[in-house]
C-alpha positions in Angstrom: 68.3 75.7 126.1 66.8 78.6 124.2 64.3 79.1 127.0 67.1 79.1 129.6 68.9 81.8 127.7 65.7 83.8 127.4 65.5 83.4 123.6 62.2 83.1 121.8 61.2 79.8 120.2 61.9 79.4 116.4 58.2 78.9 115.8 57.5 82.5 117.0 59.8 83.9 114.2 58.1 81.7 111.7 54.7 82.9 112.9 55.6 86.5 112.7 57.0 86.1 109.2 53.7 84.4 108.1 51.7 87.2 109.8 53.7 89.9 107.9 53.3 88.1 104.7 49.5 87.7 105.1 49.2 91.4 106.0 51.1 92.3 102.8 48.6 90.3 100.7 46.0 92.9 101.6 47.7 95.5 99.4 46.0 96.7 96.2 49.0 95.5 94.0 51.3 92.6 94.9 54.5 91.4 93.2 55.6 87.9 94.2 59.1 87.1 93.0 61.6 84.3 93.4 65.1 83.6 92.1 65.2 81.2 89.2 68.9 80.7 89.8 71.4 81.2 92.7 75.0 81.4 91.7 74.1 80.1 88.3 72.3 77.0 89.6 68.6 76.6 88.9 66.4 76.7 92.0 63.3 74.7 92.9 60.1 76.7 93.7 58.9 76.4 97.3 55.9 74.1 98.1 53.8 77.2 98.7 54.5 78.6 95.2 53.9 75.2 93.7 50.5 74.9 95.5 49.6 78.5 94.5 50.4 77.7 90.8 48.3 74.5 91.0 45.4 76.5 92.5 45.4 79.1 89.8 45.5 76.5 87.1 42.6 74.6 88.7 40.4 77.7 88.7 41.5 78.5 85.1 43.4 81.6 86.2 46.8 80.5 85.1 47.7 83.8 83.6 47.1 85.6 86.9 50.6 84.8 88.2 52.4 85.9 85.0 54.0 89.4 85.1 52.1 92.1 83.3 55.5 93.7 82.1 58.8 92.1 81.0 60.5 92.8 84.3 63.2 90.1 83.8 64.1 91.4 80.4 64.4 94.9 81.7 66.7 93.8 84.5 68.9 92.0 82.0 69.1 95.1 79.9 71.2 96.8 82.6 74.1 94.6 81.8 73.7 94.7 78.0 76.5 96.0 75.9 76.7 96.1 72.1 80.3 95.2 71.8 82.1 93.1 74.5 85.9 93.1 74.6 87.4 91.0 77.4 90.3 92.6 79.3 93.7 91.2 78.5 96.3 89.9 81.0 98.3 92.7 82.7 101.8 92.9 81.3 103.6 95.9 82.9 107.1 96.8 81.7 108.7 99.0 84.4 112.1 100.5 83.8 115.1 98.2 84.4 116.3 100.6 87.2 113.1 99.9 89.1 113.3 96.1 88.9 114.4 94.2 92.0 118.1 93.4 92.4 117.6 91.3 95.5 115.1 88.4 96.1 114.8 85.4 98.4 114.7 81.9 97.2 111.0 81.7 97.9 110.4 84.8 95.9 112.2 83.2 92.9 109.6 80.5 92.9 106.9 83.2 92.8 108.8 84.9 90.0 108.7 81.8 87.9 105.0 81.0 88.6 103.6 84.5 88.4 105.8 87.5 87.5 103.0 89.9 88.2 103.4 89.0 91.9 107.0 90.3 91.9 105.8 93.5 90.1 103.1 94.2 92.6 105.0 93.4 95.8 108.7 94.1 95.1 108.4 96.9 92.6 105.1 98.7 93.5 105.6 97.8 97.2 102.0 96.7 97.6 101.1 94.4 100.5 97.7 93.0 101.4 96.5 94.2 104.8 95.4 91.4 107.1 91.7 91.3 107.6 90.2 92.3 111.0 89.6 89.4 113.3 91.3 86.9 111.1 90.8 83.3 112.2 93.8 81.0 112.6 94.8 79.8 109.2 97.2 77.5 107.4 99.9 80.2 107.3 99.8 80.7 111.0 99.9 76.9 111.6 103.0 76.7 109.4 104.7 79.4 111.4 104.0 77.5 114.7 105.3 74.2 113.4 108.4 75.8 111.9 109.1 77.6 115.2 108.6 74.5 117.3 111.1 72.5 115.2 113.5 75.4 115.1 113.5 75.7 118.9 113.9 71.9 119.3 117.0 72.0 117.0 118.5 74.9 118.9 118.1 73.2 122.2 119.3 69.8 121.0 121.8 70.3 118.2 123.7 67.2 119.3 122.4 64.7 121.7 118.6 64.0 121.6 116.4 64.1 124.7 115.2 60.9 126.2 111.6 61.7 125.3 111.7 63.2 121.9 108.0 63.4 121.2 107.1 64.7 124.7 109.8 67.4 124.5 108.7 68.6 121.0 105.0 68.5 122.1 105.9 70.6 125.2 107.6 73.2 123.0 104.6 73.3 120.7 102.2 73.6 123.6 103.9 76.8 124.7 103.5 78.3 121.3 99.9 77.1 121.0 99.1 78.6 124.4 100.1 82.0 123.1 97.4 81.8 120.4 94.5 82.0 122.8 93.1 78.5 122.6 91.0 78.9 119.4 88.6 75.9 118.8 90.4 75.0 115.5 93.7 74.9 117.3 92.5 72.7 120.1 90.4 70.3 117.9 92.8 70.0 114.9 96.2 71.6 115.3 97.2 70.1 118.6 96.2 66.5 117.8 97.9 66.7 114.3 101.1 68.1 115.8 101.1 65.3 118.5 100.8 62.7 115.7 103.6 64.4 113.8 105.8 64.5 117.0 105.4 60.8 117.4 106.5 60.2 113.8 109.4 62.6 114.3 110.5 60.8 117.4 110.7 57.5 115.5 112.6 58.9 112.5 114.8 61.6 114.0 117.5 59.2 115.5 118.1 57.9 112.0 118.5 61.4 110.6 121.1 62.2 113.2 123.4 59.3 112.3 126.7 60.7 111.0 125.6 64.2 112.0 128.0 66.4 114.0 125.7 69.3 114.5 122.5 71.0 113.4 121.7 74.7 112.7 118.2 76.0 112.1 116.8 79.2 110.6 120.2 80.0 109.2 120.4 83.0 106.8 122.5 83.0 103.7 123.3 85.2 100.7 124.8 84.7 97.3 126.0 87.7 95.2 125.9 87.3 91.4 128.4 90.1 90.7 128.2 89.9 86.9 124.4 90.4 87.0 124.3 92.8 90.0 121.8 90.5 91.7 121.7 89.2 95.3 120.0 86.0 96.3 118.9 85.5 99.9 117.7 82.5 101.9 116.7 81.3 105.4 117.2 77.5 105.5 114.8 75.7 107.9 117.5 73.2 108.9 121.0 72.3 107.9 122.8 69.2 109.2 126.5 69.2 109.3 127.7 65.6 108.5 130.9 64.0 109.6 132.0 63.6 105.9 132.2 67.4 105.7 129.0 67.6 103.6 125.7 69.3 104.4 122.1 68.0 104.3 119.5 70.8 103.8 115.9 70.3 105.0 112.8 72.3 104.3 109.7 71.9 106.5 106.3 71.7 104.9 102.9 71.6 106.6 101.3 71.2 103.2 102.3 69.1 100.2 105.9 69.5 99.2 106.8 69.9 95.5 107.1 66.7 93.5 110.6 65.7 92.3 109.6 66.5 88.7 108.9 70.1 89.8 112.3 70.4 91.5 114.2 68.8 88.6 112.4 71.1 86.1 113.3 74.2 88.2 109.7 75.0 88.8 110.4 74.7 92.5 114.1 75.7 92.9 114.1 76.8 96.5 116.2 73.9 97.9 118.5 73.7 94.9 119.2 77.4 95.3 119.9 77.0 99.0 122.4 74.2 98.0 124.1 76.7 95.6 124.4 79.2 98.4 126.0 76.6 100.7 128.5 75.5 98.0 129.7 79.1 97.7 130.1 80.0 101.4 126.8 81.8 101.5 125.8 80.5 104.9 128.6 82.3 106.8 130.4 80.2 109.3 129.4 76.9 107.7 132.0 77.7 105.0 132.0 76.3 101.5 130.8 72.7 101.7 129.3 70.3 99.2 125.7 69.3 99.7 124.9 65.6 99.9 121.1 65.7 100.4 118.1 68.0 99.8 115.0 66.8 101.6 111.5 67.9 102.6 110.0 67.0 105.9 106.2 67.1 105.6 104.7 67.9 109.0 101.0 67.4 108.2 100.1 65.3 111.2 97.8 63.2 109.1 98.0 59.4 108.5 101.5 58.4 109.7 102.1 61.9 111.1 104.8 62.9 108.7 106.9 62.0 105.7 110.5 62.6 104.5 111.1 63.0 100.8 114.1 63.7 98.5 113.7 67.0 96.8 114.5 65.8 93.3 115.6 62.7 91.4 119.1 64.2 90.7 121.9 64.6 93.1 122.1 67.8 95.1 125.3 69.2 93.4 123.7 68.8 90.0 120.5 70.5 91.1 122.5 73.4 92.6 124.4 74.0 89.4 121.2 73.8 87.3 119.4 76.2 89.7 122.1 78.9 89.4 122.2 78.6 85.7 118.4 78.9 85.5 118.5 81.9 87.9 121.1 83.7 85.8 119.0 83.2 82.7 115.9 84.5 84.5 117.7 87.7 85.7 119.1 88.4 82.3 115.7 87.9 80.7 114.1 90.5 83.0 117.0 92.9 82.5 115.4 93.6 79.2 113.0 96.5 79.5 110.7 94.9 76.9 110.2 91.9 79.1 106.9 92.3 80.9 105.9 91.1 84.4 102.9 89.2 83.2 100.0 87.9 85.3 100.1 84.2 84.6 98.1 81.1 85.3 100.3 78.2 84.1 98.8 74.8 83.4 99.8 71.8 85.3 100.1 71.0 89.0 103.5 72.5 89.8 102.1 76.0 90.5 98.8 75.2 92.3 99.8 76.7 95.7 101.2 79.8 94.1 97.8 80.6 92.5 95.8 79.4 95.5 97.4 82.0 97.8 97.7 84.9 95.3 97.3 88.2 97.1 97.2 90.1 93.8 94.7 88.1 91.9 92.1 90.9 92.2 94.5 93.6 91.2 95.5 91.6 88.2 91.8 91.0 87.4 92.4 87.3 86.9 88.7 86.4 86.9 88.2 88.6 83.9 91.0 87.6 81.6 91.0 84.1 82.9 87.3 83.5 82.1 88.0 85.1 78.7 90.4 82.2 77.9 93.7 83.9 78.6 96.5 81.8 79.9 100.2 82.4 80.4 102.8 80.5 78.4 
């Protein structure tokens, strides 16, 4: 294949390297070096170096390969400091007038996990520029899956099509086609979505029982007048049930929060959406009680998908607790002495918030994190 493309054989490059190396050995003074460690991991000398070492020992010239000056020590001296003081966690305290008075339910989760994220994006207005030539990533996949399910719900808010899986796959194929047919999409995303579509086709008829209508990507707001704060949301899917209640769904292509995280208000997105629904925040839907908060995991792996209750408590209780917790959070940060700290909380509830942190470098997490700092 290399010959057909007009490329030289790999042996030629090896031969040229060996030739250059042999020519360099004719110099008056030669320094042979190798890395003792790579990324902190000890390396093994090459067979050529081992044979050269054995040869010098055999002719009683073992010191010939030792450096005649402490080069390594001199190199280490470049990083030497007499007094090392690790940097502390950033804790900016902007004026109350500059603090945000409007956030989405997803940003509330970020606020809880890492307040510095709110400071950098919503106060300083800093946003990470997308890299040039960025490959298809998990965020893009999530957008495609959300869009496909949203279009399906808009086209079939009542009666389902005869071929549920085929119809949903056809919608997704149109969206995938617009991405240019990247290898990752064709090899992984399409097969995973097809597997999810089959699971969705098996389970969706049961979800539609007792449902009079479905709305998707519906926007909502809730104004906390006493605190001068506005909460916004865009619910992935809301089912209108014949008992005048609502079932709110959130689509996840990754792992959804565990019930303990929702109950503990570490992941309050769905409970906050329920609170918005209870107070007429979703416009024409009116004030309705919420009977279910659920995640639909659209991973495409194993069975294809999974449906899970958001918490162990009923939706109305979670909604009330979420509003109470949000009011407390807003009041806490209305104190100018309260800092927007860069945090790395322990436990598994905040893993995704730290895994996709656009401001980790700005907050110098690697510095204070390695120094032992950790948020409360």
